[in-house]
C-alpha positions in Angstrom: 0.0 0.0 0.0 2.9 2.3 0.5 3.0 3.6 -3.0 2.3 6.7 -5.1 -0.1 4.6 -7.1 -3.7 4.0 -6.1 -3.8 0.4 -5.0 -7.2 -1.3 -4.8 -8.9 -4.6 -4.1 -12.1 -5.8 -5.7 -14.6 -7.0 -3.1 -17.7 -7.8 -5.1 -18.1 -9.3 -8.6 -19.4 -7.2 -11.5 -22.9 -7.3 -13.1 -24.5 -10.7 -14.0 -24.3 -11.8 -17.5 -28.1 -11.7 -17.9 -28.4 -8.2 -16.6 -30.6 -5.8 -18.4 -29.3 -2.3 -17.5 -31.6 0.6 -17.0 -30.4 3.9 -15.4 -32.1 6.1 -12.9 -30.3 9.0 -11.2 -31.0 10.9 -8.1 -29.8 14.6 -8.4 -28.5 16.3 -5.3 -25.3 17.4 -3.5 -23.9 13.9 -4.4 -25.3 12.4 -7.6 -26.4 8.8 -7.2 -27.1 6.7 -10.2 -29.1 3.5 -9.9 -28.1 0.8 -12.4 -31.0 -1.6 -12.6 -29.6 -5.1 -13.3 -32.9 -7.0 -13.3 -33.9 -8.8 -16.5 -37.3 -7.7 -18.1 -40.3 -8.8 -16.1 -38.7 -9.3 -12.7 -37.5 -7.2 -9.8 -37.3 -3.6 -10.6 -39.0 -4.4 -14.0 -41.9 -6.4 -12.6 -45.0 -5.5 -14.6 -47.5 -6.6 -11.9 -50.1 -3.8 -11.6 -49.9 -1.9 -8.3 -52.1 0.9 -6.8 -50.2 4.1 -5.8 -49.4 4.1 -2.1 -47.9 6.5 0.4 -46.8 9.1 -2.1 -45.4 6.5 -4.5 -47.2 7.1 -7.8 -45.9 4.0 -9.7 -48.6 1.8 -11.3 -46.6 -1.4 -11.4 -44.6 -3.2 -8.8 -41.3 -2.6 -10.6 -42.0 1.1 -11.0 -42.8 1.5 -7.4 -39.7 -0.3 -6.3 -37.6 1.9 -8.5 -39.3 5.1 -7.3 -38.7 4.1 -3.7 -35.0 3.4 -4.5 -34.7 6.8 -6.2 -36.4 8.4 -3.1 -33.9 6.8 -0.8 -31.0 7.7 -3.1 -32.2 11.4 -3.0 -32.1 11.3 0.8 -28.4 10.2 0.8 -27.6 12.4 -2.1 -28.9 15.5 -0.3 -26.9 14.5 2.8 -23.5 13.7 1.4 -21.2 15.7 -0.9 -19.0 14.3 -3.7 -17.9 15.6 -7.0 -17.9 12.0 -8.4 -21.2 10.3 -9.2 -22.0 7.3 -7.0 -23.2 4.3 -9.1 -25.2 1.5 -7.5 -25.7 -1.8 -9.2 -29.1 -3.0 -7.9 -31.3 -6.1 -8.3 -33.9 -8.2 -6.7 -32.8 -11.9 -6.3 -33.4 -14.8 -3.9 -31.5 -14.3 -0.6 -31.4 -16.4 2.6 -34.8 -17.2 4.0 -36.8 -19.3 6.4 -40.5 -19.3 7.1 -39.9 -17.0 10.1 -36.8 -14.9 9.1 -35.3 -13.4 6.0 -32.3 -11.4 4.8 -34.0 -8.4 3.4 -31.0 -7.1 1.5 -27.3 -7.0 1.2 -24.9 -4.4 -0.1 -21.3 -3.3 0.0 -18.5 -1.5 -1.7 -17.3 -3.1 -4.9 -13.6 -2.1 -4.3 -11.5 -0.5 -1.6 -8.6 1.9 -2.0 -5.8 3.2 0.2 -2.5 5.2 0.0 -4.0 7.8 -2.3 -3.6 11.6 -2.1 -6.4 13.0 0.1 -6.7 10.0 2.3 -7.0 11.2 5.9 -5.2 8.1 7.3 -2.1 6.4 5.7 -2.0 2.7 4.8 -5.7 2.3 5.4 -8.6 1.0 3.3 -11.5 3.2 2.3 -14.7 2.2 0.4 -14.8 3.0 -3.3 -17.4 5.9 -3.1 -15.6 7.5 -0.1 -12.3 7.1 -1.8 -13.6 8.9 -4.8 -15.0 11.7 -2.6 -11.6 12.1 -0.8 -9.5 11.9 -3.9 -11.7 14.4 -5.8 -12.1 12.5 -9.0 -12.5 8.9 -10.3 -9.9 6.9 -8.4 -10.1 3.6 -10.2 -8.1 2.7 -13.3 -11.1 0.5 -14.2 -14.2 2.6 -13.3 -17.4 0.9 -12.5 -20.2 0.9 -9.9 -19.1 1.7 -6.4 -21.8 -0.3 -4.7 -23.5 -3.6 -5.3 -26.9 -4.0 -3.7 -29.3 -7.0 -3.6 -32.8 -7.3 -2.3 -34.8 -10.4 -1.5 -37.2 -11.4 -4.3 -38.7 -14.2 -2.2 -40.0 -12.1 0.7 -43.5 -13.0 1.7 -43.5 -16.5 0.2 -44.3 -19.5 2.4 -40.6 -20.3 2.9 -39.5 -16.7 3.4 -41.0 -14.7 6.3 -44.5 -15.7 5.2 -47.1 -13.0 5.2 -44.6 -10.1 5.1 -43.9 -7.8 2.2 -42.0 -4.6 1.4 -44.0 -1.5 1.9 -43.3 0.7 -1.1 -44.8 4.0 0.2 -42.5 7.0 0.8 -44.2 8.0 4.1 -42.7 5.5 6.6 -46.2 4.2 7.3 -45.5 0.5 6.8 -47.8 -0.8 9.6 -47.0 -4.5 10.0 -45.0 -4.7 6.7 -41.3 -3.8 6.1 -40.4 -0.3 5.0 -38.5 -0.7 1.7 -37.2 2.9 1.9 -35.6 2.2 5.3 -34.2 -1.0 4.0 -32.7 0.8 1.0 -31.2 3.6 3.2 -29.6 0.9 5.4 -28.1 -1.1 2.5 -26.8 2.0 0.7 -25.3 3.0 4.1 -23.1 -0.1 4.0 -22.0 0.5 0.4 -21.1 4.1 1.3 -18.7 2.9 4.0 -20.7 1.7 7.1 -18.6 -1.5 7.3 -15.2 -2.7 8.3 -13.1 -4.6 5.7 -11.2 -6.5 8.5 -12.4 -10.0 9.1 -14.1 -9.9 12.5 -14.1 -13.7 12.7 -10.4 -14.1 12.3 -9.3 -10.6 13.1 -7.2 -10.5 10.0 -7.0 -7.1 8.2 -7.7 -7.1 4.4 -4.4 -7.7 2.6 -2.6 -6.8 5.8 -3.9 -3.3 6.1 -6.6 -1.9 8.4 -9.9 -0.4 7.4 -10.6 3.2 8.4 -13.1 1.6 10.9 -10.3 0.0 12.8 -9.0 3.4 13.9 -12.3 4.0 15.7 -13.2 0.6 17.1 -12.2 0.3 20.8 -12.4 -2.7 23.0 -13.7 -1.0 26.1 -12.7 -3.9 28.3 -9.0 -3.7 27.4 -8.9 0.0 26.2 -7.2 -1.0 22.9 -8.2 0.1 19.4 -8.6 -2.5 16.7 -5.8 -0.9 14.7 -3.4 -1.6 17.6 -4.5 -5.2 18.3 -3.3 -8.6 17.2 -5.6 -10.7 15.0 -6.6 -12.8 18.0 -7.4 -9.8 20.1 -9.7 -8.4 17.4 -11.5 -11.7 17.0 -12.0 -11.9 20.7 -13.4 -8.3 20.9 -15.9 -9.1 18.2 -17.5 -11.6 20.6 -18.0 -9.2 23.5 -21.6 -8.0 23.7 -21.4 -4.3 24.6 -17.6 -4.5 24.7 -16.8 -2.8 21.4 -17.2 1.0 21.2 -17.0 3.6 18.4 -14.7 6.4 19.4 -15.2 8.8 16.5 -15.7 12.3 17.9 -18.7 13.2 15.8 -20.7 10.2 16.9 -19.7 10.5 20.5 -20.7 14.2 20.6 -24.1 13.4 19.2 -24.9 10.3 21.4 -26.5 12.2 24.3 -28.9 14.1 22.0 -29.9 11.0 20.0 -30.1 8.1 22.4 -32.2 7.9 25.6 -31.2 6.8 29.1 -30.9 3.1 29.4 -34.0 1.1 30.3 -33.6 -1.2 33.3 -35.6 -3.6 35.4 -35.5 -3.2 39.2 -36.8 -6.3 41.1 -37.7 -5.9 44.8 -38.6 -9.0 46.7 -37.3 -12.2 48.4 -33.5 -12.7 47.9 -32.8 -9.1 46.6 -29.4 -7.8 47.6 -30.8 -4.6 49.1 -34.1 -3.0 50.0 -33.7 -0.9 46.8 -33.9 -4.1 44.8 -31.7 -5.8 42.2 -31.1 -4.2 38.8 -31.3 -6.2 35.6 -30.1 -5.3 32.1 -32.9 -5.3 29.6 -33.7 -5.1 25.9 -36.6 -2.9 24.8 -39.4 -3.7 22.5 -39.9 -2.0 19.1 -43.6 -2.1 19.7 -45.8 -0.7 22.5 -45.1 2.3 24.7 -41.6 3.2 25.7 -40.5 3.4 29.3 -40.7 7.1 30.3 -39.5 9.1 33.3 -42.4 7.7 35.4 -41.5 4.0 36.1 -44.1 1.3 35.7 -44.4 -0.6 39.0 -46.3 -3.8 39.6 -46.2 -7.3 41.1 -44.6 -9.9 38.8 -46.4 -13.1 38.0 -45.1 -16.0 36.0 -47.2 -17.5 33.2 -47.6 -21.3 33.6 -44.4 -21.6 35.6 -42.4 -24.7 34.7 -39.4 -26.2 36.7 -36.9 -23.9 35.0 -38.8 -21.3 33.0 -42.1 -19.5 32.6 -44.5 -20.4 29.8 -44.3 -19.1 26.2 -47.6 -17.1 26.1 -48.1 -18.0 22.5 -51.8 -18.7 22.8 -54.6 -16.8 24.6 -54.3 -17.2 28.4 -56.5 -19.8 30.1 -58.5 -18.7 33.1 -55.8 -19.5 35.6 -53.1 -17.7 33.8 -55.3 -14.7 33.1 -56.2 -14.5 36.8 -52.5 -14.8 37.8 -51.4 -11.8 35.6 -54.4 -9.5 35.9 -53.1 -6.0 36.9 -49.6 -7.5 37.2 -46.4 -7.7 35.2 -46.4 -11.0 33.3 -43.1 -13.1 33.2 -43.1 -15.2 30.0 -40.5 -17.2 28.1 -39.1 -16.5 24.6 -39.7 -19.1 21.9 -42.3 -20.6 19.5 -43.9 -17.3 18.4 -43.1 -13.6 17.9 -42.5 -11.2 20.8 -45.5 -9.1 19.9 -47.8 -12.1 20.0 -46.8 -12.9 23.6 -47.2 -9.3 24.7 -50.6 -9.0 23.1 -51.8 -12.2 24.7 -50.7 -10.9 28.1 -52.3 -7.6 27.5 -55.6 -9.3 26.5 -55.4 -11.2 29.8 -55.1 -7.9 31.8 -51.4 -7.6 32.4 -49.9 -4.1 32.8 -46.5 -5.0 31.5 -44.4 -8.0 30.2 -41.0 -9.4 31.0 -39.7 -11.9 28.3 -37.0 -14.2 29.5 -34.7 -15.7 26.9 -34.9 -19.4 26.4 -31.1 -19.9 25.6 -27.9 -18.4 27.0 -26.7 -15.1 25.5 -26.4 -11.4 26.0 -29.4 -9.2 26.4 -31.0 -7.9 23.2 -34.1 -5.9 22.0 -37.4 -7.3 20.7 -38.5 -6.8 17.1 -42.0 -6.9 15.9 -44.9 -4.6 15.2 -48.5 -4.4 16.6 -50.0 -0.9 16.9 -52.7 -2.3 19.2 -50.2 -3.1 22.0 -50.5 -0.5 24.8 -48.4 -2.0 27.6 -44.6 -1.9 27.8 -42.4 -5.0 27.5 -38.7 -5.7 28.4 -36.5 -8.7 27.6 -34.0 -10.3 30.0 -31.4 -13.0 29.6 -32.1 -16.6 30.3 -30.0 -16.5 33.5 -31.8 -13.4 34.8 -35.2 -14.8 33.9 -34.4 -17.8 36.0 -33.4 -15.6 38.9 -36.6 -13.6 38.7 -38.7 -16.8 38.5 -36.9 -18.2 41.5 -37.6 -15.0 43.5 -41.3 -15.5 42.7 -41.3 -18.9 44.3 -39.5 -17.5 47.4 -42.1 -14.7 47.6 -45.1 -17.0 47.7 -45.6 -16.4 51.4 -45.3 -12.6 51.0 -48.6 -10.9 50.2 -46.7 -8.2 48.3 -44.9 -10.8 46.3 -42.0 -9.8 44.0 -42.3 -6.2 42.6 -40.9 -5.1 39.3 -40.1 -1.5 38.2 -39.6 -0.6 34.5 -37.4 2.5 34.7 -34.6 4.4 33.1 -31.1 4.8 34.5 -30.0 8.2 35.8 -26.5 7.7 34.6 -26.3 5.3 31.6 -27.3 5.8 27.9 -28.9 3.0 25.9 -26.5 1.3 23.5 -23.5 3.2 24.9 -20.7 2.3 27.3 -19.9 4.0 30.6 -18.0 6.7 28.7 -21.2 7.4 26.6 -19.7 6.0 23.4 -22.1 4.0 21.3 -21.3 0.3 21.2 -21.3 -2.0 18.1 -23.2 -5.2 17.4 -20.9 -8.0 18.8 -23.0 -11.1 19.6 -21.5 -14.4 20.6 -21.4 -16.5 18.5 -20.2 -14.3 15.6 -22.8 -13.4 12.9 -21.1 -13.1 9.5 -22.5 -10.0 7.6 -23.9 -8.5 10.8 -21.3 -8.5 13.6 -19.2 -5.4 14.1 -20.5 -3.5 11.0 -23.7 -2.4 12.8 -24.7 -0.4 15.8 -25.8 -2.3 18.9 -29.4 -3.5 19.1 -29.6 -2.1 22.6 -29.6 1.5 21.3 -32.8 3.5 21.8 -34.1 5.2 19.8 -33.5 2.5 17.3 -30.9 3.4 14.7 -31.0 2.9 10.9 -27.7 0.9 11.0 -28.7 -1.7 13.5 -28.7 -5.3 12.0 -32.5 -5.4 11.7 -35.0 -2.9 10.2 -37.1 -1.7 13.1 -40.7 -0.6 12.8 -40.2 2.9 14.4 -37.5 4.1 12.0 -38.0 7.3 10.1 -36.2 8.2 6.9 -33.9 10.5 8.7 -30.1 9.7 8.7 -29.0 12.8 10.7 -28.9 13.8 14.4 -30.8 14.2 16.6 -32.7 11.3 15.1 -30.0 9.1 13.8 -26.2 8.7 14.1 -25.3 7.3 10.6 -24.2 10.6 9.1 -22.1 11.4 12.2 -20.2 8.1 11.7 -19.7 9.0 8.0 -18.2 12.3 9.1 -15.9 10.5 11.4 -14.5 8.3 8.6 -14.1 11.2 6.1 -17.4 12.0 4.4 
C-alpha cells in the first residue's frame, strides 16, 4: 500500500451476464445513479399492476420499487457531498430465507482503496465511493459501480418470512409490513462505508492493512483500538456483547442528543441484595409504549411456571393464567412465536407489562415486531436473569406483596452506549457473518438505521438528533 499509485482490491463481482441495465439517477449534492440489473419482467422491472401508495405514484410493482429506490438515493444524495457520481448496481434476487426470518437485502463496496492523495489516514482501506470523494475524482483505473446491492425477491412466500412484504410507500407508514425505503437507506449506508473490511471472525486485516473503521473501534474492556490489536485480540473483541465501542468524535458528541437513558428492570422481593432491589439489564421492544420518566411498578407473576422457565404465552391465556397476571407484570418465556404475539396475549389477559425471559444463553437484546394495538410496555432479560426472577417469585409466595418489578430508566447510563457514553457496536457471541461489528448495537434507543434489523419505528432521517449514521460517516471522512 505504500505507493504513489492508487492500490485497490475488488470486493464484489461485477454485473450478472443476464443483466438488463436501466439507469435512474438521483440529483443532489452527491449524484447517485441507480443501475437496474434485473432482467425484463422481474424485480425492478416487474409489470404486476400496483395501486399508488404512500406518495409512490408508480402503477406497477417494478415502477414502485424503482421510485422508492430513487427516493432513498435522494435522501443520501442530499446529505453527502462528492464531485464523483455514485453508481449503485441493484437487483432483486433470492436471498437467505426461512418461514420465520429473512435477509431483506445485502450491499457493500465493490472495491476499496488506500494510500491515495487526500486519504485522511495512511495505509488504510476506504470504500470506493468514499475514496472517490476524498480523492476528488474517479480513483479507479477500471471505473465501475461503487456499490452492489441485492434485495430479497422471495420475501412473503411460504418459505420466506411468510405473510410479510416490502411497503413501497414513501411516508414510513408501513404498519405490519417492512419499510422498503428504510431497507434501501440501510443497505446504501453499507455501500457508502458503514462497514469494516477487516475479518471480524479471524481478526485478519484485508491484505494486511486496516480499514478506516479499525482506527475508531475500541475494546472498552482492554482499552485497545482495533488498529493496535493482534488478529486474536480483534477476533476476541468481536465476541464481547457491549464490549466494542465507536470512538469517533462526531458520533460521541451526538450520542446524548440521539439516544435515551438506558432502560432497566428493578426487582424488589425475596432474595434481593438490598431493599432498593436488584437491577437487571434489559432489551426494549420495538412495539408498544416506551419506558418514560415515570416508572411502571407492579407485582410480577409468571405464566404457567415450569421447573426452569415461565410459559411461552403464544396462545390466549387460560382462566388460571389470566387471573394470575391481571393487573400485574407477566413473566413469560421467549420461543415458539413472535414477541408481539406474547405481549398482546398478556395484554388481553389484563397484564400491565411483560418481561420476556430468553430461552437460551446469551447477551441481552431488544425485541423486534410490530403491533399498533399493543398499549403495555415489555422488556427482555437474559435466560439467567429470567431464572433468577422466576426463583424469586417462588420464594415470595408467602409474602402478600410478592415480588415487585419496576420498569425504569437509568439516571447515569445511555442506551446502547458504554460507561463513557460512546455507542457500542453489534458484537454477539457467536459471531454473525455479515452483521457482527458492522452495525450499531441493538440495545440503542431510539432505534438506529444501521442496526442489524430494520425496526418498525425508523423514520427516513439519517442525521442527528434522530440518527447517528451521518455522524459516523463524518468520522470516517465523508
